VOBA-898230 format. One line per field, with one value per residue (C-alpha): residue number from 1; x, y, z. Coordinates in steps of 0.05 Angstrom, whole numbers, plus 5000, padded with zeros to 4 digits. Layout:
! residues N
num <- (NUM:...)
x <- (X:...)
y <- (Y:...)
z <- (Z:...)
END
This chain:
! residues 374
num <- (1:2:3:4:5:6:7:8:9:10:11:12:13:14:15:16:17:18:19:20:21:22:23:24:25:26:27:28:29:30:31:32:33:34:35:36:37:38:39:40:41:42:43:44:45:46:47:48:49:50:51:52:53:54:55:56:57:58:59:60:61:62:63:64:65:66:67:68:69:70:71:72:73:74:75:76:77:78:79:80:81:82:83:84:85:86:87:88:89:90:91:92:93:94:95:96:97:98:99:100:101:102:103:104:105:106:107:108:109:110:111:112:113:114:115:116:117:118:119:120:121:122:123:124:125:126:127:128:129:130:131:132:133:134:135:136:137:138:139:140:141:142:143:144:145:146:147:148:149:150:151:152:153:154:155:156:157:158:159:160:161:162:163:164:165:166:167:168:169:170:171:172:173:174:175:176:177:178:179:180:181:182:183:184:185:186:187:188:189:190:191:192:193:194:195:196:197:198:199:200:201:202:203:204:205:206:207:208:209:210:211:212:213:214:215:216:217:218:219:220:221:222:223:224:225:226:227:228:229:230:231:232:233:234:235:236:237:238:239:240:241:242:243:244:245:246:247:248:249:250:251:252:253:254:255:256:257:258:259:260:261:262:263:264:265:266:267:268:269:270:271:272:273:274:275:276:277:278:279:280:281:282:283:284:285:286:287:288:289:290:291:292:293:294:295:296:297:298:299:300:301:302:303:304:305:306:307:308:309:310:311:312:313:314:315:316:317:318:319:320:321:322:323:324:325:326:327:328:329:330:331:332:333:334:335:336:337:338:339:340:341:342:343:344:345:346:347:348:349:350:351:352:353:354:355:356:357:358:359:360:361:362:363:364:365:366:367:368:369:370:371:372:373:374)
x <- (6926:6908:6969:6963:7016:6997:7045:7047:7092:7121:7109:7037:7026:6980:6924:6865:6819:6762:6782:6742:6758:6708:6689:6700:6647:6685:6667:6703:6645:6609:6677:6700:6627:6632:6705:6680:6616:6657:6707:6663:6617:6669:6658:6589:6540:6484:6526:6503:6431:6455:6444:6490:6524:6507:6538:6597:6621:6651:6633:6560:6572:6578:6642:6690:6697:6749:6796:6873:6932:6934:6969:7030:7039:7045:7103:7133:7138:7170:7218:7244:7275:7335:7382:7361:7310:7245:7207:7153:7132:7102:7052:7016:6934:6922:6897:6912:6914:6983:6980:6966:6902:6943:6953:7028:7074:7065:7135:7164:7187:7266:7281:7275:7336:7380:7427:7396:7322:7344:7367:7304:7277:7273:7211:7167:7101:7115:7157:7139:7112:7185:7210:7170:7103:7066:7045:7001:6992:7009:7015:7081:7065:7096:7158:7156:7161:7213:7257:7244:7262:7330:7344:7397:7445:7417:7433:7511:7562:7587:7513:7501:7562:7553:7489:7513:7490:7543:7568:7594:7654:7691:7635:7656:7592:7571:7623:7626:7553:7519:7565:7524:7477:7473:7442:7420:7432:7389:7401:7457:7485:7548:7546:7536:7474:7503:7508:7465:7478:7434:7453:7444:7389:7343:7324:7292:7262:7237:7169:7141:7172:7140:7069:7066:7112:7129:7063:7023:7072:7080:7155:7179:7245:7283:7272:7303:7372:7386:7340:7368:7331:7373:7375:7386:7395:7378:7421:7450:7452:7454:7493:7465:7491:7465:7465:7509:7525:7491:7442:7417:7388:7361:7324:7264:7278:7224:7218:7177:7176:7178:7197:7186:7166:7159:7226:7257:7272:7280:7300:7309:7343:7300:7358:7425:7474:7468:7437:7408:7339:7345:7285:7291:7227:7211:7182:7142:7114:7082:7100:7076:7067:7101:7137:7186:7238:7277:7349:7384:7366:7411:7378:7391:7358:7358:7336:7336:7290:7294:7312:7287:7281:7259:7259:7290:7282:7317:7282:7285:7228:7252:7277:7355:7364:7329:7340:7309:7357:7419:7442:7515:7539:7487:7461:7508:7484:7537:7559:7544:7586:7620:7657:7660:7682:7665:7720:7709:7719:7702:7642:7632:7632:7701:7685:7708:7744:7709:7755:7721:7762:7752:7778:7806:7831:7816:7753:7753:7693:7686:7698:7634:7611:7634:7589:7521:7521:7452)
y <- (6642:6668:6707:6781:6776:6788:6759:6786:6754:6798:6795:6788:6866:6895:6853:6909:6893:6933:6983:7029:7084:7120:7188:7249:7303:7368:7410:7400:7381:7335:7306:7294:7253:7213:7190:7159:7134:7093:7068:7043:7007:6953:6933:6953:6942:6982:7045:7036:7056:7126:7187:7182:7122:7077:7128:7145:7084:7028:6977:6997:6988:7062:7102:7118:7056:7044:6997:6992:6952:6893:6914:6869:6923:6980:6941:6922:6995:7009:6947:6978:7032:6984:6934:6870:6834:6817:6758:6774:6834:6818:6866:6871:6873:6926:6904:6918:6848:6854:6793:6723:6685:6677:6751:6737:6770:6742:6714:6664:6602:6609:6532:6563:6603:6548:6522:6460:6490:6551:6511:6486:6548:6548:6574:6642:6612:6553:6578:6651:6645:6625:6688:6746:6754:6817:6829:6885:6956:7009:7087:7112:7190:7214:7175:7198:7269:7263:7236:7278:7339:7304:7299:7253:7296:7267:7198:7208:7191:7263:7288:7226:7234:7311:7298:7246:7183:7125:7109:7046:7060:7014:6970:6910:6897:6971:6995:6935:6921:6990:7047:7114:7086:7106:7087:7108:7049:7047:6977:6924:6855:6814:6767:6710:6748:6733:6814:6867:6940:6997:7064:7131:7157:7096:7132:7193:7145:7094:7117:7134:7067:7026:7055:7058:6996:6951:6941:6935:6881:6846:6857:6863:6908:6850:6808:6857:6839:6894:6959:7018:7065:7052:7110:7098:7169:7184:7136:7095:7017:6959:6901:6828:6796:6748:6763:6714:6699:6661:6725:6719:6649:6666:6731:6754:6812:6857:6921:6983:7024:7098:7136:7101:7114:7064:7082:7036:6960:6910:6845:6782:6719:6657:6608:6610:6603:6659:6609:6628:6604:6642:6681:6750:6769:6846:6864:6928:6960:7024:7066:7028:6966:6918:6860:6806:6781:6716:6753:6691:6697:6739:6811:6872:6946:6997:7066:7111:7164:7203:7185:7117:7106:7036:7016:6951:6905:6837:6802:6739:6682:6691:6748:6761:6791:6808:6880:6878:6822:6857:6809:6852:6799:6809:6882:6946:7011:7051:7125:7186:7200:7136:7107:7032:6985:6917:6890:6822:6763:6792:6779:6838:6917:6940:7008:7055:7118:7183:7208:7210:7200:7244:7279:7328:7281:7260:7298:7300:7299:7303:7244:7210:7167:7092:7039:7027:6953:6920)
z <- (6999:6925:6896:6882:6826:6756:6702:6637:6578:6530:6451:6451:6441:6383:6407:6413:6479:6508:6553:6607:6646:6699:6675:6732:6726:6711:6769:6832:6874:6832:6802:6878:6892:6823:6837:6899:6874:6823:6863:6924:6860:6851:6924:6934:6871:6904:6891:6811:6830:6855:6801:6742:6763:6702:6656:6697:6725:6694:6745:6733:6652:6643:6631:6574:6529:6474:6441:6467:6459:6506:6571:6544:6483:6542:6580:6514:6505:6571:6565:6501:6539:6571:6534:6576:6532:6584:6586:6625:6673:6743:6773:6834:6843:6901:6973:7042:7080:7100:7147:7140:7167:7235:7245:7220:7172:7104:7077:7025:7044:7072:7046:6973:6980:7005:6948:6934:6924:6888:6825:6821:6799:6728:6703:6709:6705:6748:6799:6805:6877:6896:6861:6887:6934:6935:7010:7009:7003:7048:7059:7048:7033:7099:7082:7010:7034:7081:7030:6978:7020:7030:6959:6933:6976:7035:7016:7012:7066:7075:7090:7136:7176:7185:7210:7262:7233:7230:7159:7122:7078:7030:7019:6970:6941:6938:6904:6852:6832:6852:6827:6838:6888:6959:7023:7094:7137:7189:7215:7191:7204:7210:7152:7195:7221:7289:7305:7293:7284:7300:7275:7309:7250:7270:7330:7285:7240:7289:7306:7236:7208:7266:7252:7172:7158:7213:7252:7191:7158:7227:7231:7305:7312:7344:7287:7232:7209:7164:7144:7093:7043:6987:6933:6855:6825:6751:6704:6759:6743:6789:6762:6751:6820:6875:6954:6988:7062:7116:7130:7060:7074:7142:7117:7083:7035:7034:6984:7006:6943:6976:6906:6838:6770:6707:6684:6741:6720:6773:6737:6762:6729:6726:6726:6772:6711:6643:6592:6522:6559:6623:6622:6654:6700:6713:6778:6772:6831:6853:6914:6978:6939:6991:6971:6982:6937:6935:6936:6927:6854:6802:6802:6772:6771:6713:6725:6660:6696:6763:6827:6860:6929:6964:7043:7041:7103:7111:7172:7204:7229:7307:7355:7340:7413:7474:7491:7556:7583:7557:7496:7492:7443:7397:7391:7383:7379:7341:7360:7320:7264:7273:7213:7204:7142:7123:7088:7039:7076:7143:7187:7235:7217:7229:7271:7317:7286:7266:7210:7144:7086:7030:6964:7008:7058:7133:7152:7234:7277:7354:7391:7415:7472:7485:7443:7476:7476:7493)
END
């Protein structure tokens, strides 16, 4: 399989290269027509025989041509906005072939997340395919609209609690490495990946996510360990860390950018230990560019622009439970507004109450039915 990840090393900016941009006619009707002709000409050269195509379209040796700095120059200027030194940037070539030749979900090899293999990943060029894999491009516009309508407030624990979603408080990792970041949790798992929790809001999101995300990617619901909408508000920062515990080595960490922009910097360490020659890779993605990241590697995110939202799915190769057979030990459906904690060193979520502790004290909510276990 040919990789659709392009790698650009920094420090080579300033070199001028030929650049071409399709010319779009000014009037609305002809503008739309010329845009379609130029877009299809890349795959169908016969389009170049049409009226004005040779003048308007780069694929037909026309278009607006000029000299511009090499792409690295543009990416260099972006990387100067953060303090980290970025050695290279990975970008993605758009395509819509989300599954492999056997019709299965594309994936990174899980063996490269084990302790013995992760230390062998030390070089960006040689090991790029073990760090990040571009899966495909999908349409996320309907999800974008829902997320934009909620705004940053919709991701807060208080908003979710009031809206009858279960919430997780006092999460050690979130508080330590991701201050200021919030998430809407739809599915969660124990640290050993032997129990999965479905949150109440999953019911409202599932139909759309199945149609737009899960079905195109080939990810069945009963293979999902964790699924969340992760929000980084303006100016927030996720420090360098490595995801740990058994669920990490068992699962594929898939990112679906929903709302993003050029001022987001997803960074990955090449080596396990911080050394002088530990190269930093930036993974730059646009909305709908789905990729899998090896989250056993050290990684960080800097956001120096407006809010960024990713749908993040951790999924495994085989089914975790059989809902029809009633796997009561493996799947728990949490109750509306249920409050859970996930203390350090504890495998399972600790749930059962409905009082949310705020700055004003405990906030009570009505009791809900018992856990629905399947």
